[in-house]
N, C-alpha and C positions, 0 to 999 in steps of 0.2 A: 317723691321718687329718689331724690338724692339721699334721703335719710334711710330708705330701705337699702340702697346700694352700700352706703357707709356701713349700716349695721351688719350686712351680708359679709362685707369685707372683713369687718371686726370678727365676726363668728368664725370666718375661715382662718384668720390669723391666729385666733385663740385655739382652735382645733390643732393647727400646725404646731403651735407651741407645746400644747399638751402631748401631742404625738412624739415630738423630738425629745421631751423630757422622758416620756415612757420608754422610748427606744434607748435613751442613753442609760436609764436606770436598769434596764435589762441587760445591755452590753457591758455594764460596769461589773468588774469582778470584785465580789464580796466574799472573803473566806468563810465567814460565818454562815452565810446563806448557802454557799456551795456545800459546806459541811453538813448542814441539815438536809440538803437535797440528797446528799450521799447516804446519810442515815435512813432517810426515807426510802431510798431504792433498796437498801439492806432489808428493811422491814418487809417491804413488797415482795422481795424475792423469797424471804422466809415463808411468808403467807402463801405465795405461789407454790412453793414446794410442799407445804402442808396440804394444800387443795388437791395437788397431784396424788398424794398418798390415798385420798378418799376415793379416787376412780375405781370403779368395780366393786365398791362396798355399799353398805346400806344406805349411806348418804348420798350416793351418786344419783343424780337426776338431771333433767334439762336445765333447771335453774342453777345447779351446781357448775354445769359445763359453761353456761353463759357467764357465771361469775368468773370462772377461770379465764375465759376469753378476754373479758374486759380488763382483768388484772394483768394479763399478759400484755395487752396493747398499753396499758399504763405504764409498765415497766419498761417497755420498748422506748416509749416517748420520753420518759424520765431519764434513761440512760442517754438518748440522743440530746436532750436539752442540757443535761449536765456536762456532757463532753463538749458541747458548743460553747460553754462557759469557760471551761478550764483550759482547752487547747489553745485558743487565741492568747490567753494570759501566759501560758507556758512558752509559746512561740515568741512572744514579745520579749520575755525574759531571757530567752536564749539569744535573741538578736542583740541584747544589751550585754551579752557575755555572762550572764548569770546562770549557773547550773540548774537543770530542771529537777529540782528536788521538791516535789509537792506531795504531800501524804494523801490529799484528796484524789489526786491522779492515781496513785498506787491502789488505793482502796477501790476506786472505781474500776480500774483494770481487773483486779481480782474478782470483784463482784459480777462484772460483765462476763467473765469466764465461767463462774458458777451459774449464772443465768443462762448462758448459752448451752451448758450441759443439761439444765432443766428443760430447756426447750427441745433438745433432742429426745429427753425422756417422754415429754408431752407428746411428741410426734408419734413415738412408738406405742404410747398408751392408747391414743385415739385410734391407731390402726388395730390394735388387739381387743380393745373394748369400745366399740362404737355406740353412739347414742342416738336414738331416734328423736330428732329435734323438730320434726314436721308439725306436731301438735303444739309445740311451744310457740314457733313462730307464726303459725296460722292465726293465733289470737292476738298477735301484736301487729299494729300497723306500722309500716315503714316503706322507704324508698324501694327496698327490694321487692316488697310485694307488688308495687306499682310496675316494676320492671317485669315481673313474671306475668302480670295481666296483659301488658303490651305485647310481650312475646307470644302469649297464648293467641291473642287476637290476630297477630300477623301469621303465625304458623298453623293456626286452626287446630291446635291440639294441646292437651293438657301437659304442662311441665311440672315435673316434680323435682325440686333442687335437692342435690346431694350435699347436705350440710356437712357431713364428716369429710367429704372431699374438699369442700371449700375451707374447713378448718385445717386440714392438713397443708393445703396451699398457703393459707396465711401464716401457719407455723414456720413453713420453709422461708417465707419472705421475711418474717421476723428474725429468723436465725441468720439470714444473709445480712441483715442490717446490724445485728449485734457483731457479726464477724468483721464487717467493715469498721464499726467502732473500735473493736479490739485491735485491728490493723493500724488505724490512726493513733490510738493511744500508745500502742507498743513502740512507735517510732520515738516517742518522748519518754519512755520509761527508763529509769536508771538500770544499768546493765545487770547488777546483781539480782533486782527484783524480777527483771524480765526473764532471767534464765531459771528462776525457781520453779516455774510451771512447765518447763520443757521436759520431755522424757529423758534427755541426756543428763539431766540434773540428777536422775536416779541411777545413772550408769556408773560403774565402778571406775571408768577412766578419768572422770572428773573429780574423783575423791583426792583428798589431801595427800601429796606425796610424802609429806613428813609422817603422817599417820602409817603409811605403808612401811617406811623404814623403821618406824618404831615398833611396829608389829612383828616385822621380820627379826628385829634384834631380840625381841622377847622370846620368839620361838626358837631362835638359834641358840640363846643362852638359858633355856629352860632348864637344862640339867644342872646348872650351877645353883639355881634356886632350889632345885630338888635336894641337892647335896647339903645345902645350908639349912634346910628345913630340920626341925627337931624330930627325933626318932619317935615312932608310933607307940613304943612301949612305955615312953615317959608320961 
């Protein structure tokens, strides 16, 4: 009996050590690993954009919509995981007085902005081009089918789920999560990169004042250049 207790205690201690090692390895900031995650997010967003282009065309089908849904969820989870790896590292660096200059942070910020725009596009596409997914999900067993059966038994009526409505709600939720990630990352972004994507960056008021003065000087003295130009008949 004592042998069994000692073996069980040994197994528990071994599991605890393995778990602690796994958690420490996950929480440890590895620039190379984070860079690979960022590049993978870039590839996933590019693929997500290409799949959205096919909506409403000959390739569009229930399987295509399901692939878009899974890829969208993977992109959201990848952005969340990568931000959870980068932000603590940036925060600890700032606490030590080190400026937050991280290229992975900047790339993740801009890619999350691009992904957020693609999510808005996908929401509009699902509204304009809905897809009948009832036949696709009826042939696939899952927890949602069990919930529908229980609901039908309790309510004594047939329930037909609106898959397009569920997809729209899921896209809205994903958009809110990405918006929160952008808000968190934006607090650590360098000011120059953070202002590049703002509408005010395209405003004439934030242009270089020296460029304005130089342009006004050229326009004001344009007649001098015209006088100095060679005659047309030469």
